[in-house]
BAGU-233263 format. One record per residue (C-alpha): residue number from 1; residue in one letter; x, y negated, z. Coordinates in pm, 1 decimal, decimal comma, padded with zeros to 6 digits. Each point is the difference from the previous one (the first is absolute). Layout:
BEGIN
(atom NUM 'A' (X Y Z))
...
***
This chain:
BEGIN
(atom 1 'M' (-06267,3 -01087,6 -03340,0))
(atom 2 'R' (00181,6 -00319,9 -00095,5))
(atom 3 'A' (00279,8 00072,1 00246,8))
(atom 4 'L' (00032,8 00356,4 -00131,9))
(atom 5 'R' (00029,0 -00128,4 -00358,0))
(atom 6 'A' (00287,0 -00216,2 00125,0))
(atom 7 'N' (00163,5 00285,8 00195,3))
(atom 8 'A' (00000,0 -00256,5 00280,3))
(atom 9 'L' (00279,3 00074,1 00248,0))
(atom 10 'Y' (00162,6 -00259,9 00222,5))
(atom 11 'E' (00379,3 00021,6 00002,7))
(atom 12 'G' (-00032,1 00313,4 -00208,0))
(atom 13 'V' (-00166,7 00224,5 00260,3))
(atom 14 'Y' (-00304,0 -00142,4 00184,1))
(atom 15 'P' (-00337,6 00030,5 -00182,0))
(atom 16 'L' (-00132,8 -00315,5 00171,9))
(atom 17 'S' (-00293,3 00165,7 00175,7))
(atom 18 'A' (-00042,2 -00268,8 00265,4))
(atom 19 'A' (00081,8 -00289,8 -00232,7))
(atom 20 'L' (-00262,1 00108,7 -00255,4))
(atom 21 'S' (-00274,5 -00003,3 00262,3))
(atom 22 'R' (00051,2 -00361,5 00107,7))
(atom 23 'P' (-00153,5 -00173,3 -00305,7))
(atom 24 'L' (-00310,3 00215,5 00051,8))
(atom 25 'I' (-00013,6 -00093,8 00368,9))
(atom 26 'A' (00034,6 -00368,4 -00093,1))
(atom 27 'T' (-00276,6 00032,7 -00259,4))
(atom 28 'L' (-00237,1 00151,5 00256,6))
(atom 29 'L' (00095,6 -00268,3 00253,6))
(atom 30 'V' (-00084,5 -00279,3 -00242,4))
(atom 31 'E' (-00320,4 00169,9 -00114,2))
(atom 32 'T' (-00109,0 00037,6 00363,0))
(atom 33 'A' (00084,5 -00363,9 00072,6))
(atom 34 'H' (-00217,0 -00105,8 -00294,2))
(atom 35 'T' (-00285,0 00224,2 00119,6))
(atom 36 'Y' (-00004,2 -00163,8 00343,6))
(atom 37 'G' (00088,5 -00350,9 -00112,6))
(atom 38 'A' (00329,0 00006,2 00192,3))
(atom 39 'D' (00282,8 -00240,0 -00074,2))
(atom 40 'A' (00279,1 00220,9 00141,3))
(atom 41 'V' (00118,7 00359,9 00015,7))
(atom 42 'A' (00237,0 00165,0 00248,2))
(atom 43 'H' (00250,7 00283,7 00005,2))
(atom 44 'G' (00206,3 00176,2 00265,7))
(atom 45 'C' (00341,1 -00019,4 -00166,4))
(atom 46 'T' (00304,0 -00118,7 00190,0))
(atom 47 'G' (00229,6 -00277,9 -00117,1))
(atom 48 'K' (00269,6 00221,5 -00149,3))
(atom 49 'G' (-00190,7 00261,7 -00194,8))
(atom 50 'N' (-00078,3 00024,5 -00369,6))
(atom 51 'D' (-00375,6 00023,5 00033,8))
(atom 52 'Q' (-00053,3 -00356,7 00118,0))
(atom 53 'V' (00143,0 -00111,4 -00333,3))
(atom 54 'R' (-00199,2 00247,8 -00207,5))
(atom 55 'I' (-00336,3 -00067,7 00164,9))
(atom 56 'E' (00030,0 -00377,4 00016,9))
(atom 57 'V' (00132,4 -00045,3 -00353,6))
(atom 58 'A' (-00276,7 00219,9 -00139,7))
(atom 59 'A' (-00266,3 -00184,0 00203,8))
(atom 60 'R' (00125,8 -00338,5 -00120,8))
(atom 61 'A' (-00001,8 00119,9 -00358,7))
(atom 62 'L' (-00363,3 00107,2 00038,8))
(atom 63 'D' (-00118,8 -00313,0 00184,6))
(atom 64 'P' (00251,8 -00277,2 00078,9))
(atom 65 'S' (-00253,5 -00173,0 00226,7))
(atom 66 'I' (-00006,1 00281,3 00257,8))
(atom 67 'A' (00237,5 -00031,2 00295,2))
(atom 68 'T' (00181,2 00300,1 00147,2))
(atom 69 'L' (00046,8 00055,4 00374,2))
(atom 70 'A' (00280,8 00219,5 00136,8))
(atom 71 'P' (-00030,6 00033,0 00381,8))
(atom 72 'L' (00295,1 00239,5 00041,0))
(atom 73 'R' (00222,0 -00231,6 -00199,2))
(atom 74 'D' (-00092,4 -00295,0 00219,4))
(atom 75 'S' (00026,8 00196,9 00327,5))
(atom 76 'P' (00224,6 00302,8 -00065,0))
(atom 77 'L' (-00031,8 00320,1 00204,0))
(atom 78 'S' (00263,8 00272,6 00021,8))
(atom 79 'R' (-00122,5 00348,6 -00084,8))
(atom 80 'P' (00014,2 00117,2 00364,8))
(atom 81 'D' (-00196,5 -00308,9 00107,3))
(atom 82 'A' (-00252,3 00060,4 -00278,5))
(atom 83 'M' (-00053,9 00358,8 00119,6))
(atom 84 'I' (-00056,1 -00124,2 00356,5))
(atom 85 'F' (-00246,6 -00262,4 -00126,8))
(atom 86 'A' (-00189,5 00265,1 -00196,6))
(atom 87 'E' (-00019,6 00228,9 00302,8))
(atom 88 'Q' (-00121,8 -00281,3 00226,7))
(atom 89 'H' (-00273,6 -00095,8 -00243,5))
(atom 90 'G' (-00112,1 00350,0 -00098,2))
(atom 91 'V' (00127,9 -00021,3 -00356,7))
(atom 92 'P' (00082,4 00350,3 -00132,9))
(atom 93 'V' (00341,5 00013,8 -00168,2))
(atom 94 'S' (00212,2 00294,6 -00109,4))
(atom 95 'S' (00329,1 -00148,7 00120,9))
(atom 96 'T' (00138,2 00125,6 00331,4))
(atom 97 'V' (00318,2 -00058,2 00195,9))
(atom 98 'A' (00129,6 00334,6 -00127,9))
(atom 99 'K' (-00112,3 -00069,7 -00359,1))
(atom 100 'P' (-00004,2 -00379,0 -00044,3))
(atom 101 'Y' (-00020,4 00018,8 -00379,4))
(atom 102 'S' (-00179,4 -00251,4 -00213,5))
(atom 103 'I' (-00189,0 00205,3 -00258,2))
(atom 104 'D' (-00184,8 -00107,6 -00312,8))
(atom 105 'A' (-00167,6 00255,9 -00225,2))
(atom 106 'N' (-00213,0 00016,8 -00312,2))
(atom 107 'L' (-00032,3 00247,4 -00287,1))
(atom 108 'W' (00319,2 -00118,6 -00170,3))
(atom 109 'G' (00221,7 00051,7 00305,3))
(atom 110 'R' (00071,8 -00025,3 00369,9))
(atom 111 'S' (00253,9 -00241,1 00150,8))
(atom 112 'I' (00164,8 00035,3 00341,4))
(atom 113 'E' (00219,9 -00252,3 00180,0))
(atom 114 'A' (00110,9 -00113,8 00348,9))
(atom 115 'G' (00129,9 00197,2 00296,0))
(atom 116 'V' (00311,9 00207,0 -00063,3))
(atom 117 'L' (-00038,7 -00070,1 -00373,4))
(atom 118 'E' (00129,5 -00353,2 00057,5))
(atom 119 'N' (00347,6 00152,5 00028,2))
(atom 120 'P' (00103,6 00089,2 -00358,5))
(atom 121 'W' (00250,7 00255,6 00134,3))
(atom 122 'A' (-00270,7 00196,2 00185,2))
(atom 123 'A' (-00155,0 00285,4 -00195,8))
(atom 124 'P' (-00380,5 -00028,2 -00020,3))
(atom 125 'P' (-00152,1 00235,5 00257,9))
(atom 126 'E' (-00242,0 00260,8 -00130,7))
(atom 127 'D' (-00283,2 -00146,1 00207,0))
(atom 128 'A' (00005,1 -00304,4 -00229,4))
(atom 129 'Y' (-00123,2 00209,7 -00292,8))
(atom 130 'A' (-00356,5 00119,1 -00054,5))
(atom 131 'W' (-00044,5 00068,4 -00372,9))
(atom 132 'T' (00318,2 00185,8 -00093,5))
(atom 133 'A' (00129,2 00334,9 00127,7))
(atom 134 'Q' (00347,5 00026,6 00145,9))
(atom 135 'S' (00242,7 00233,5 -00174,1))
(atom 136 'D' (-00058,8 00307,7 00216,6))
(atom 137 'A' (-00378,4 -00026,6 -00049,2))
(atom 138 'Q' (00006,4 -00034,7 -00379,7))
(atom 139 'P' (-00098,4 00290,9 -00228,7))
(atom 140 'A' (00291,9 00218,4 -00104,5))
(atom 141 'L' (-00117,1 00008,7 -00360,9))
(atom 142 'A' (-00037,6 -00293,3 -00235,1))
(atom 143 'E' (-00344,7 -00108,8 -00118,8))
(atom 144 'H' (-00073,7 -00117,3 -00354,1))
(atom 145 'L' (-00270,9 -00252,8 -00086,6))
(atom 146 'V' (-00106,9 -00124,2 -00341,8))
(atom 147 'I' (-00104,3 -00365,4 -00004,4))
(atom 148 'D' (-00215,0 -00102,0 -00298,2))
(atom 149 'F' (00016,7 -00355,7 -00131,6))
(atom 150 'D' (-00268,0 -00153,9 -00221,4))
(atom 151 'E' (00116,4 -00342,1 -00121,2))
(atom 152 'G' (00199,9 -00031,3 00319,6))
(atom 153 'V' (-00275,9 00114,2 00238,3))
(atom 154 'P' (00115,9 00306,6 00197,6))
(atom 155 'S' (-00207,4 00297,7 00108,0))
(atom 156 'F' (00059,1 00343,6 00151,6))
(atom 157 'E' (-00245,5 00287,3 -00031,2))
(atom 158 'G' (-00283,7 -00242,5 -00070,1))
(atom 159 'Q' (00085,6 -00233,4 00286,6))
(atom 160 'W' (00091,9 -00362,5 -00057,4))
(atom 161 'G' (00005,3 -00330,7 00187,7))
(atom 162 'A' (-00010,5 00012,2 00379,2))
(atom 163 'Q' (-00072,9 00373,9 00007,5))
(atom 164 'L' (00307,5 00069,8 -00213,4))
(atom 165 'V' (00231,0 -00203,1 00223,9))
(atom 166 'A' (-00139,7 00163,7 00313,6))
(atom 167 'T' (00052,7 00347,1 -00148,9))
(atom 168 'L' (00357,7 -00079,3 -00102,5))
(atom 169 'N' (00071,2 -00147,0 00343,8))
(atom 170 'H' (-00092,3 00338,9 00142,8))
(atom 171 'L' (00170,2 00223,6 -00257,7))
(atom 172 'A' (00321,7 -00200,9 -00035,3))
(atom 173 'G' (00006,8 -00075,7 00372,0))
(atom 174 'Q' (00010,0 00373,6 00077,9))
(atom 175 'H' (00331,5 00011,0 -00186,4))
(atom 176 'G' (00139,2 -00304,9 00181,0))
(atom 177 'V' (-00021,5 -00220,6 -00309,8))
(atom 178 'G' (-00010,1 -00376,6 00051,2))
(atom 179 'R' (00207,1 -00061,4 00312,7))
(atom 180 'I' (00176,0 -00334,4 -00040,7))
(atom 181 'D' (00247,2 -00161,0 00241,0))
(atom 182 'L' (00078,1 -00350,8 -00120,7))
(atom 183 'V' (00188,6 -00301,1 00131,7))
(atom 184 'E' (-00187,4 -00255,4 -00207,1))
(atom 185 'D' (00018,9 -00372,4 -00061,8))
(atom 186 'R' (-00307,0 -00171,6 00139,4))
(atom 187 'V' (-00162,4 -00299,7 -00165,2))
(atom 188 'I' (00101,3 -00230,1 00284,8))
(atom 189 'G' (00368,8 00084,8 -00037,4))
(atom 190 'V' (00086,2 00259,4 00265,7))
(atom 191 'K' (00074,7 00366,9 -00054,6))
(atom 192 'S' (-00239,2 00250,2 00153,2))
(atom 193 'R' (00020,5 00376,9 00044,3))
(atom 194 'E' (-00324,7 00161,0 -00120,2))
(atom 195 'V' (-00099,1 00365,0 -00025,3))
(atom 196 'Y' (-00269,4 00105,7 -00246,1))
(atom 197 'E' (-00197,7 00308,2 -00095,0))
(atom 198 'C' (-00127,8 -00020,6 -00358,2))
(atom 199 'P' (-00042,7 00354,0 -00135,6))
(atom 200 'G' (-00283,8 -00065,1 -00244,6))
(atom 201 'S' (00129,1 -00326,7 -00140,0))
(atom 202 'I' (00354,8 00131,3 -00043,5))
(atom 203 'A' (-00134,4 00306,9 -00184,2))
(atom 204 'L' (-00211,6 -00213,9 -00232,6))
(atom 205 'I' (00274,3 -00253,2 -00073,7))
(atom 206 'T' (00241,9 00286,2 -00071,9))
(atom 207 'A' (-00246,7 00151,5 -00247,3))
(atom 208 'H' (-00080,4 -00336,3 -00159,5))
(atom 209 'K' (00367,6 -00080,3 -00055,9))
(atom 210 'A' (00055,4 00342,2 -00156,7))
(atom 211 'L' (-00280,4 -00055,4 -00251,2))
(atom 212 'E' (00138,1 -00345,9 -00082,6))
(atom 213 'R' (00338,0 00151,4 -00080,2))
(atom 214 'L' (-00169,4 00233,8 -00246,0))
(atom 215 'V' (-00224,7 -00245,6 -00186,4))
(atom 216 'L' (00162,6 -00344,2 00017,6))
(atom 217 'T' (00283,9 -00122,1 -00217,4))
(atom 218 'R' (00345,0 -00074,6 00136,2))
(atom 219 'D' (-00050,6 -00377,7 -00017,7))
(atom 220 'E' (-00340,5 00024,4 00168,5))
(atom 221 'L' (00148,1 00204,0 00284,4))
(atom 222 'R' (00293,5 -00236,4 00048,8))
(atom 223 'F' (-00220,5 -00308,5 00004,8))
(atom 224 'K' (-00261,7 00167,7 00217,3))
(atom 225 'A' (00260,7 00090,4 00263,4))
(atom 226 'T' (00065,5 -00373,0 00047,3))
(atom 227 'V' (-00371,6 -00080,6 00004,1))
(atom 228 'D' (-00071,4 00278,9 00249,6))
(atom 229 'Q' (00263,5 -00127,3 00241,1))
(atom 230 'K' (-00139,1 -00353,6 -00014,9))
(atom 231 'Y' (-00356,1 00132,1 00036,9))
(atom 232 'G' (00093,7 00171,9 00325,3))
(atom 233 'E' (00167,9 -00315,7 00126,0))
(atom 234 'L' (-00310,0 -00209,3 -00076,4))
(atom 235 'I' (-00216,7 00240,5 00200,9))
(atom 236 'Y' (00241,7 00012,4 00292,3))
(atom 237 'D' (00047,8 -00376,7 00004,4))
(atom 238 'G' (-00373,8 -00066,6 00024,6))
(atom 239 'L' (-00033,3 -00133,1 -00354,6))
(atom 240 'W' (-00266,0 00239,4 -00126,1))
(atom 241 'P' (-00219,8 -00294,9 -00114,5))
(atom 242 'S' (00278,3 -00137,7 -00220,6))
(atom 243 'P' (-00054,0 -00039,2 -00375,7))
(atom 244 'L' (00328,8 00181,9 -00057,6))
(atom 245 'R' (-00145,1 00316,7 00155,7))
(atom 246 'T' (-00307,3 -00038,8 -00224,1))
(atom 247 'A' (00227,4 -00028,4 -00304,4))
(atom 248 'F' (00184,9 00315,6 00102,4))
(atom 249 'D' (-00336,3 00178,7 00028,9))
(atom 250 'A' (-00073,5 -00095,7 -00360,1))
(atom 251 'F' (00335,5 00142,8 -00111,0))
(atom 252 'N' (-00055,5 00326,5 00187,0))
(atom 253 'G' (-00355,2 00017,3 -00132,0))
(atom 254 'S' (00131,9 -00018,3 -00357,1))
(atom 255 'L' (00199,1 00320,0 00062,5))
(atom 256 'A' (-00285,6 00190,0 00163,6))
(atom 257 'P' (-00162,8 00144,4 -00317,1))
(atom 258 'R' (00313,1 00214,1 -00056,2))
(atom 259 'M' (00020,1 00109,7 00364,6))
(atom 260 'T' (-00194,4 00319,3 -00061,8))
(atom 261 'G' (00141,0 00341,6 00076,5))
(atom 262 'K' (00092,2 00248,1 00271,4))
(atom 263 'V' (00284,0 00000,9 00252,8))
(atom 264 'R' (00092,2 00303,2 00207,9))
(atom 265 'L' (00133,7 -00085,0 00344,8))
(atom 266 'K' (00201,5 00230,4 00222,5))
(atom 267 'L' (-00046,1 -00063,8 00372,9))
(atom 268 'H' (00272,4 00150,8 00214,8))
(atom 269 'H' (00206,3 -00090,3 00307,4))
(atom 270 'G' (-00091,5 -00369,4 00012,2))
(atom 271 'A' (00023,9 -00069,5 -00371,9))
(atom 272 'A' (-00247,1 -00044,8 -00284,4))
(atom 273 'V' (00171,2 00048,7 -00335,1))
(atom 274 'C' (-00126,4 00030,5 -00355,0))
(atom 275 'D' (00084,2 00331,8 -00162,6))
(atom 276 'G' (-00220,9 -00031,3 -00306,7))
(atom 277 'S' (-00186,4 -00261,4 -00206,5))
(atom 278 'R' (-00197,4 -00009,4 -00323,4))
(atom 279 'S' (-00209,2 -00253,0 -00189,2))
(atom 280 'P' (-00155,4 -00049,0 -00343,8))
(atom 281 'F' (00193,4 -00328,3 -00004,3))
(atom 282 'G' (00332,9 00153,1 00107,7))
(atom 283 'L' (00301,8 -00132,2 -00187,7))
(atom 284 'Y' (00210,3 00308,8 00066,8))
(atom 285 'D' (00072,8 00197,4 -00318,6))
(atom 286 'E' (00159,6 00335,5 00073,4))
(atom 287 'S' (00131,2 00038,2 -00356,4))
(atom 288 'L' (00198,3 -00323,3 00044,9))
(atom 289 'A' (00113,4 00073,0 00355,2))
(atom 290 'T' (00092,3 00366,2 -00031,0))
(atom 291 'Y' (00352,5 00133,7 -00035,1))
(atom 292 'G' (-00145,1 00327,2 -00129,2))
(atom 293 'A' (-00081,0 00139,8 -00343,0))
(atom 294 'G' (-00296,6 -00231,6 -00061,6))
(atom 295 'D' (00212,2 -00317,1 00014,0))
(atom 296 'S' (-00127,8 -00261,9 -00249,4))
(atom 297 'F' (00209,7 -00293,5 00120,4))
(atom 298 'K' (00215,8 -00165,1 -00269,9))
(atom 299 'H' (00343,0 00042,3 00155,6))
(atom 300 'D' (00181,0 -00168,9 -00289,4))
(atom 301 'A' (-00188,3 -00324,7 00069,7))
(atom 302 'A' (00164,6 -00036,2 00340,6))
(atom 303 'A' (00339,0 -00117,8 -00126,1))
(atom 304 'G' (-00143,5 -00301,4 -00181,3))
(atom 305 'F' (-00221,4 -00083,6 00296,9))
(atom 306 'I' (00297,6 00006,0 00236,9))
(atom 307 'E' (00202,3 -00222,8 -00232,2))
(atom 308 'L' (-00270,0 -00266,4 -00015,1))
(atom 309 'W' (-00100,5 00035,0 00367,3))
(atom 310 'G' (00356,9 -00056,0 00116,2))
(atom 311 'L' (00085,3 -00269,1 -00254,3))
(atom 312 'P' (-00040,2 -00297,7 00239,2))
(atom 313 'L' (00237,5 00162,2 00251,2))
(atom 314 'E' (00246,6 00085,7 -00274,7))
(atom 315 'L' (00002,8 -00360,1 -00124,8))
(atom 316 'E' (00044,8 -00131,5 00355,1))
(atom 317 'A' (00291,8 00238,5 00054,0))
(atom 318 'R' (00169,4 -00114,6 -00319,6))
(atom 319 'V' (-00016,1 -00363,6 00113,1))
(atom 320 'T' (00090,1 00033,2 00366,8))
(atom 321 'R' (00261,9 00273,3 -00027,5))
(atom 322 'R' (00207,7 -00126,7 -00295,1))
(atom 323 'P' (00366,3 -00060,5 00089,0))
(atom 324 'A' (00064,2 -00340,2 00156,6))
(atom 325 'R' (00204,8 -00250,1 -00202,8))
(atom 326 'P' (00352,8 -00055,7 00135,7))
(atom 327 'R' (00050,3 -00340,9 00156,3))
(atom 328 'S' (00221,9 -00245,8 -00183,7))
(atom 329 'S' (00326,9 -00094,2 00174,3))
(atom 330 'T' (-00004,4 -00344,9 -00162,0))
(atom 331 'P' (-00130,1 -00264,5 00241,6))
(atom 332 'V' (-00304,7 -00193,5 -00111,7))
(atom 333 'L' (00059,9 -00376,6 00003,3))
(atom 334 'A' (-00277,8 -00240,2 00074,7))
***
């Protein structure tokens, strides 16, 4: 919910499905360590991924006294070697030589990397996808959904929370919504090619943004765009426990009481777009916006507004564009 209020997208496109799960994993790790009286936790991240940062930073923030062990960072294994190890020890894994993808999935999205995807010029093969239909399998006709928001909390036909996201994953996924192919900047400094499927989260963020545009003022929207970008960066960079993120939550929470209304989404050919919105707190006034007969806008006020609005630029132009003084031909004596 907090990430949705922030329209959290990393580098403008990725809804941070994997990154959002890591603070929860760290919390459960620390809670389990406390239950058993352990003084260390462990994870299976390698030395060049993002998740080592996210899990360890979150664990330290929860309990600085607990140590973190990272066996694969200390003794790295290539993916082919890891698959051989798993086979030798009877560990069931989905990766195969033909499909050596590394896959992470939760309700908010599914991430796929490795194999042919490591070449950013190679198109993602269809066998990498599982939640979204390819173009020739998508419905010919568009589908319309109405998302209800009550103080920022979304619902659809009485469904909310996990059930809502699961339903939207199915409905939007049928239309191919939420396929993301991103060369992203990892926390540790390298670029990585990642492919994501996020039909439900993309649909919800699209609807949430549309309602914001209807009910928030221009200054709120401009400031919030900056806050939203930073919020996504904090999540991606493993800084969920930071006080800055908590402060942003307070800001977004202050806007929530006006985030009530309905947004109609059109799902079609890989896109989720808003084609209708309404709210009791909407700031749109048709009588002011219309160019028709019901126009109530004071047109004669515009000239004075423009004169005052442009006054600083006019003054600057007068100073910087006045004719230069001719130079004197008389030499200056010291």
